C-alpha positions as CSV (number, residue, x, y, z in Angstrom):
1,M,-17.1,-8.3,-6.2
2,P,-17.8,-9.9,-2.8
3,Y,-19.8,-8.2,-0.1
4,V,-20.5,-8.4,3.6
5,Q,-23.9,-7.9,5.2
6,I,-23.8,-5.4,8.1
7,G,-27.2,-5.0,9.7
8,R,-29.6,-4.1,6.9
9,N,-26.8,-2.8,4.6
10,R,-24.5,-4.5,2.2
11,V,-20.9,-3.4,2.0
12,N,-19.0,-4.2,-1.3
13,Y,-15.3,-4.8,-1.0
14,G,-12.2,-6.2,-2.8
15,L,-9.4,-8.0,-0.9
16,R,-6.1,-8.9,-2.6
17,G,-3.0,-10.7,-1.2
18,E,-2.4,-13.8,0.8
19,D,-4.0,-14.5,4.1
20,G,-1.8,-13.8,7.1
21,R,0.0,-10.8,5.6
22,D,-0.1,-7.3,7.1
23,V,-3.3,-5.5,5.8
24,I,-3.5,-2.0,4.3
25,V,-7.0,-0.5,3.9
26,F,-8.0,2.2,1.5
27,V,-11.0,4.4,2.3
28,N,-12.6,6.2,-0.7
29,G,-13.1,9.9,-1.2
30,L,-16.6,11.2,-1.5
31,T,-17.3,10.1,-5.2
32,Q,-14.7,7.3,-5.5
33,T,-15.3,3.5,-5.7
34,T,-13.1,0.5,-5.1
35,S,-12.1,0.3,-8.7
36,L,-9.8,3.3,-8.3
37,W,-7.6,1.3,-5.9
38,V,-7.0,-1.7,-8.2
39,N,-3.5,-0.6,-9.2
40,Y,-2.6,0.0,-5.5
41,Q,-3.9,-3.4,-4.6
42,E,-2.0,-5.3,-7.3
43,W,1.3,-3.5,-6.7
44,L,1.2,-3.6,-2.9
45,A,0.1,-7.3,-3.0
46,Q,3.3,-8.0,-5.0
47,Q,5.3,-6.3,-2.3
48,G,3.9,-8.8,0.3
49,Y,0.8,-7.1,1.7
50,R,-2.8,-7.9,1.8
51,V,-4.9,-4.9,0.5
52,L,-8.5,-4.1,1.2
53,A,-10.6,-1.5,-0.6
54,Y,-14.4,-1.1,-0.1
55,D,-17.3,1.2,-1.0
56,S,-18.6,3.1,1.9
57,L,-22.4,3.2,2.4
58,G,-23.8,5.4,-0.3
59,Q,-20.9,4.6,-2.7
60,G,-20.4,2.3,-5.7
61,M,-22.0,-1.2,-5.2
62,S,-22.6,-0.8,-1.4
63,S,-26.1,-0.1,0.0
64,K,-27.4,3.4,-0.3
65,P,-29.3,4.4,2.8
66,V,-31.5,7.4,2.3
67,L,-30.9,9.6,5.3
68,G,-29.4,9.5,8.8
69,I,-25.8,8.4,8.2
70,R,-23.3,10.5,10.3
71,L,-19.6,10.7,9.6
72,E,-18.9,8.7,12.7
73,D,-21.2,5.9,11.5
74,H,-18.9,5.3,8.5
75,A,-16.0,4.6,10.9
76,D,-18.2,2.0,12.7
77,V,-19.0,0.4,9.4
78,L,-15.3,-0.1,8.6
79,V,-14.7,-1.7,12.0
80,K,-17.6,-4.1,11.4
81,L,-16.2,-4.9,8.0
82,L,-12.8,-5.7,9.6
83,D,-14.6,-7.9,12.1
84,S,-16.4,-9.8,9.4
85,L,-13.1,-10.4,7.5
86,K,-11.3,-11.4,10.8
87,I,-8.8,-8.5,10.5
88,D,-7.6,-7.6,14.0
89,S,-5.5,-4.6,13.1
90,C,-4.4,-2.9,9.9
91,F,-2.7,0.1,8.3
92,I,-5.5,2.6,7.2
93,A,-5.1,5.2,4.4
94,G,-8.0,7.5,3.6
95,I,-8.3,10.4,1.2
96,S,-10.6,13.4,1.7
97,F,-13.9,12.2,3.1
98,G,-12.1,8.9,3.6
99,G,-9.4,10.6,5.6
100,V,-12.0,11.9,8.1
101,V,-13.4,8.3,8.4
102,A,-9.9,6.9,9.0
103,Q,-9.1,9.5,11.7
104,H,-12.4,8.6,13.5
105,V,-11.4,4.9,13.5
106,A,-7.9,5.8,14.9
107,I,-9.6,8.0,17.6
108,N,-12.4,5.6,18.6
109,H,-10.8,2.2,17.9
110,P,-7.1,2.7,18.4
111,E,-6.5,-1.0,18.9
112,R,-7.5,-1.6,15.3
113,V,-5.0,0.8,13.7
114,R,-1.3,0.0,13.5
115,A,-0.6,3.2,11.5
116,L,-2.6,6.0,9.9
117,I,-2.2,7.7,6.5
118,P,-4.7,10.7,6.2
119,M,-4.5,12.3,2.8
120,S,-6.1,15.5,1.4
121,T,-8.3,15.8,4.5
122,F,-9.1,17.7,7.7
123,S,-10.3,17.6,11.3
124,E,-12.1,21.0,11.1
125,M,-13.3,23.1,8.2
126,P,-11.8,26.4,7.5
127,T,-14.4,28.9,6.3
128,Q,-13.2,28.4,2.7
129,L,-13.8,24.7,2.8
130,E,-17.1,25.1,4.5
131,M,-18.2,27.5,1.7
132,F,-17.0,25.0,-0.9
133,G,-19.2,22.3,0.7
134,T,-22.2,24.5,0.8
135,A,-21.7,25.4,-2.9
136,F,-21.3,21.7,-3.9
137,H,-24.5,20.8,-2.0
138,S,-26.4,23.5,-3.8
139,A,-25.0,22.3,-7.1
140,I,-26.1,18.7,-6.6
141,T,-29.6,19.6,-5.3
142,Q,-30.3,22.3,-8.0
143,A,-28.4,21.0,-11.0
144,G,-27.5,17.3,-10.3
145,F,-24.4,15.1,-10.0
146,P,-22.9,15.9,-13.5
147,L,-22.3,19.5,-12.4
148,I,-20.5,18.3,-9.2
149,Q,-18.3,16.1,-11.4
150,S,-17.6,18.9,-13.8
151,L,-16.7,21.3,-10.9
152,L,-14.5,18.7,-9.0
153,M,-12.5,17.6,-12.1
154,P,-10.4,20.9,-12.5
155,M,-10.1,21.2,-8.7
156,N,-8.7,17.7,-8.3
157,F,-6.2,17.5,-11.1
158,S,-3.4,19.6,-12.7
159,S,-3.9,21.2,-16.2
160,G,-1.2,18.8,-17.6
161,W,-3.1,15.7,-16.4
162,L,-6.5,17.1,-17.6
163,S,-5.0,17.8,-21.1
164,M,-3.5,14.4,-21.3
165,A,-6.8,12.7,-20.3
166,R,-9.2,15.1,-22.0
167,N,-10.4,12.6,-24.7
168,S,-11.2,9.9,-22.1
169,L,-12.8,12.1,-19.5
170,P,-16.3,12.1,-20.9
171,E,-16.5,8.3,-20.8
172,S,-14.9,8.2,-17.3
173,M,-17.4,10.7,-16.0
174,R,-20.3,8.8,-17.5
175,R,-19.1,5.7,-15.7
176,G,-19.2,7.7,-12.5
177,Y,-22.7,8.8,-13.1
178,A,-23.7,5.1,-13.7
179,I,-22.2,3.7,-10.6
180,N,-22.8,6.6,-8.2
181,D,-26.4,7.3,-7.3
182,P,-26.8,11.1,-7.2
183,Y,-29.2,11.0,-4.2
184,A,-26.8,8.8,-2.3
185,I,-23.9,11.2,-3.0
186,Q,-26.2,14.0,-1.9
187,N,-26.9,12.2,1.4
188,L,-23.1,11.6,1.9
189,M,-22.6,15.4,1.5
190,E,-25.4,16.1,4.0
191,S,-23.5,14.1,6.6
192,Y,-21.3,17.2,6.8
193,V,-24.3,19.4,7.7
194,N,-23.9,18.5,11.4
195,F,-20.1,18.1,11.1
196,R,-18.4,18.6,14.5
197,P,-14.7,19.6,14.5
198,F,-12.7,17.0,16.3
199,T,-9.2,18.6,16.4
200,E,-9.2,18.3,20.2
201,D,-9.5,14.5,19.9
202,L,-6.5,14.2,17.6
203,R,-4.2,13.8,20.7
204,K,-5.9,10.4,21.2
205,I,-4.2,9.2,18.1
206,K,-1.0,7.5,19.2
207,C,-0.1,5.3,16.3
208,P,2.5,6.3,13.7
209,T,0.8,8.8,11.3
210,L,2.1,10.0,7.9
211,I,-0.1,13.0,6.7
212,L,0.0,13.5,2.9
213,N,-0.9,16.8,1.1
214,G,-0.7,17.8,-2.5
215,E,1.5,20.8,-3.1
216,Y,-1.4,22.7,-4.9
217,D,-4.4,21.2,-3.1
218,F,-6.8,24.1,-2.5
219,L,-9.8,22.1,-1.6
220,T,-8.1,20.9,1.6
221,P,-5.1,23.3,1.7
222,R,-1.9,23.0,3.8
223,I,-3.4,24.6,6.9
224,C,-5.8,21.6,7.2
225,H,-2.9,19.2,7.3
226,E,-0.9,21.5,9.6
227,I,-3.6,21.2,12.2
228,L,-3.2,17.4,12.0
229,R,0.5,17.6,12.2
230,L,0.6,19.8,15.3
231,N,-2.0,17.8,17.1
232,I,-1.0,14.2,16.3
233,P,2.2,13.6,18.4
234,N,3.6,10.6,16.5
235,S,3.3,12.2,13.0
236,R,5.1,13.6,10.0
237,L,3.7,15.8,7.2
238,M,4.8,15.0,3.6
239,V,4.0,17.2,0.6
240,I,3.5,15.6,-2.8
241,Q,5.1,17.8,-5.5
242,Q,3.1,19.4,-8.2
243,A,0.0,17.6,-6.9
244,Y,-3.6,18.7,-6.4
245,H,-6.4,17.2,-4.3
246,A,-6.6,13.8,-6.1
247,F,-2.9,13.0,-6.1
248,T,-3.6,9.3,-5.5
249,L,-4.9,9.2,-9.1
250,E,-2.6,11.6,-10.8
251,Y,0.6,10.4,-9.1
252,P,-0.1,6.7,-8.2
253,E,3.5,5.5,-8.5
254,V,4.9,8.3,-6.1
255,T,2.0,7.7,-3.7
256,M,2.4,3.9,-3.6
257,R,6.1,4.3,-3.1
258,V,5.6,6.7,-0.1
259,I,2.8,4.5,1.5
260,E,4.8,1.3,1.2
261,A,8.0,2.9,2.6
262,F,6.0,4.3,5.5
263,V,4.4,1.0,6.3
264,R,7.7,-0.8,6.1
265,S,9.4,1.7,8.4
266,V,6.6,1.0,11.0
267,R,7.0,-2.7,10.6
268,E,10.8,-2.5,11.0
269,N,10.6,-0.1,14.0
270,T,12.5,2.7,12.2
271,W,9.7,5.2,12.0
272,Q,10.3,8.5,13.8
273,G,7.2,10.6,14.5
274,D,8.9,13.9,15.2
275,Q,6.2,16.1,13.7
276,S,8.6,17.3,10.9
277,V,7.7,18.3,7.4
278,W,9.0,16.6,4.2
279,V,8.8,16.9,0.5
280,A,8.4,13.6,-1.3
281,S,10.7,12.8,-4.2
282,D,9.0,13.1,-7.6
283,N,10.9,10.0,-8.8
284,P,9.4,6.8,-7.4
285,Q,12.5,4.9,-8.4
286,S,14.8,7.0,-6.3
287,E,16.2,5.8,-3.0
288,I,15.7,9.2,-1.6
289,L,12.1,9.0,-0.4
290,A,11.8,12.7,0.6
291,T,13.8,15.7,1.8
292,R,13.2,17.9,4.7
293,F,11.2,21.0,3.9
294,V,13.2,24.2,3.8
295,G,11.5,27.4,4.7
296,D,8.0,28.1,5.8
297,H,5.8,25.2,4.6
298,L,2.6,27.2,5.0
299,R,3.6,29.8,2.4
300,S,3.6,29.6,-1.4
301,V,6.6,31.9,-1.6
302,F,10.0,30.9,-0.1
303,I,10.2,32.4,3.4
304,P,13.5,31.1,5.0
305,R,13.8,30.4,8.6
306,Q,17.3,32.0,9.2
307,Q,18.5,35.6,8.9
308,Q,20.9,36.0,5.9
309,E,22.0,38.7,3.5
310,I,19.2,39.5,1.0
311,D,18.3,41.6,-2.0
312,E,15.1,43.5,-1.5
313,W,12.9,45.0,-4.3
314,R,11.3,48.0,-2.6
315,M,8.4,50.1,-3.7
316,S,7.0,53.1,-1.8
317,L,3.4,53.0,-0.7
318,A,0.9,54.6,-3.0
319,G,1.0,58.4,-2.5
320,A,4.4,58.3,-0.7
321,A,7.7,59.5,-2.0
322,P,9.1,57.4,-4.9
323,A,11.5,54.6,-3.9
324,A,15.0,54.3,-5.4
325,T,15.0,52.4,-8.7
326,K,17.6,50.0,-7.5
327,A,18.2,48.7,-4.0
328,A,21.6,47.6,-2.9
329,P,21.9,44.3,-1.0
330,R,21.7,44.8,2.7
331,K,21.9,42.6,5.8
332,A,18.7,41.9,7.5
333,S,18.1,43.6,10.8
334,P,19.4,41.7,13.9
335,A,17.0,39.3,15.4
336,K,17.0,36.3,17.6
337,K,19.2,33.7,16.1
338,A,17.1,30.8,14.6
339,A,17.6,27.4,15.9
340,P,19.6,25.0,13.6
341,A,17.6,22.7,11.5
342,K,17.2,19.3,13.0
343,T,18.3,16.2,11.1
344,A,16.0,13.3,10.4
345,T,17.4,11.5,13.5
346,D,16.8,14.4,15.9
347,K,13.9,14.2,18.3
348,S,11.9,17.4,18.0
349,A,10.4,18.8,21.1
350,P,6.7,18.4,21.2
351,A,5.0,21.0,19.1
352,K,2.5,23.3,20.8
353,P,-0.9,22.5,19.4
354,V,-2.9,25.0,17.6
355,K,-6.2,26.0,18.9
356,S,-9.1,23.8,17.9
357,A,-12.2,25.0,16.2
358,T,-14.0,24.9,19.6
359,D,-11.7,27.6,20.9
360,K,-12.4,31.3,20.5
361,E,-10.3,31.4,17.4
362,P,-10.4,28.5,14.8
363,A,-7.1,26.7,14.4
364,A,-7.2,27.4,10.7
365,K,-7.4,31.2,11.3
366,A,-4.8,31.2,14.1
367,A,-2.2,29.3,12.1
368,A,-2.8,31.3,8.9
369,R,-2.5,34.7,10.7
370,P,0.1,36.8,8.8
371,A,3.4,37.7,10.4
372,T,3.8,41.2,11.9
373,P,5.1,43.6,9.2
374,G,8.9,44.1,9.4
375,K,9.5,40.8,11.0
376,T,9.6,38.5,7.9
377,Q,12.6,36.2,8.0
378,S,14.9,36.3,4.9
379,A,17.5,34.5,2.9
380,N,19.6,34.7,-0.3
381,R,17.3,35.4,-3.3
382,K,17.9,36.4,-6.9
383,K,17.4,40.1,-7.8
384,V,14.0,40.7,-9.3
385,N,13.7,42.5,-12.6
386,V,11.1,45.2,-12.5
387,N,9.8,44.2,-15.9
388,G,9.1,40.8,-14.6
389,N,11.6,38.9,-16.8
């Protein structure tokens, strides 16, 4: 693969598609390499795009500096790579670690980014994610890179995908050991040691932004992406069904379809960045790209947004009088009437941003605060059998 010399470092890259076309750039996650984007490059090149993938410093075939690389430095390296390849502006998609890099490029070099696709990523670390990072760093320093791979694999993929790929996983993981230097990956992880939340800078991102989040991603859960949605004005959030953290690998056809459709909507000036929430179709051949999310998208259970007649399964508190064995349907208590759902063509009013991590209360904690008891919204649900059937 070709490479570009940037200062004392060499950056490995792959570029497919004819010169003069619109460029889509993919930025790797922490342990990824350019080889994982080959299918994306081939398919998107067939659709008329030029597609760039590269190894960040410390990854794959790029140089592996020992220490002193900040997250912001990776954004500068990407800009210098674009300069070397004479790419003035592009569409940038980054996953996980790469999503943080992509956001920094959009914040600090807005003229270079036509549109942004942050995937499985964050602008500040909820406590859970911070503790994950600390545990991973301990694992790589005390036990080595193979343990990190073994821990990340079941977190990144579904049981179905892991079962299907079980026989080929050992070979795939050995290839990862061979191409990724464990000390370089450790150094990349240490770039998070002095991580500074940048939620307050998200308002500087003016370009069209499609935020992608796996339905079951618990490494970077929904709240991380909600913070992006509420603080990037020209954005939408889309949930990839049945997906975990590494949905670009488990559901490549769906992801390619979504990315291409988004890029095309920006090119054709049909994009509407109304900060709405959508669910991607699980059929990449469907003309229906996505449907608007119904209910509270921050919950795993269905919490509707309008008051309707409901069935309730009630149980008394421990030590209190027993509840009736069967509860009759009743109407929810009167409350302020919910606003009607907006259609895709509506222009939503600007959403009030959540607090950043630099405020007294982190955005992740503020947005995840449970509702006051007794004020849960409700809708039609099936009766629940006490036996669980």
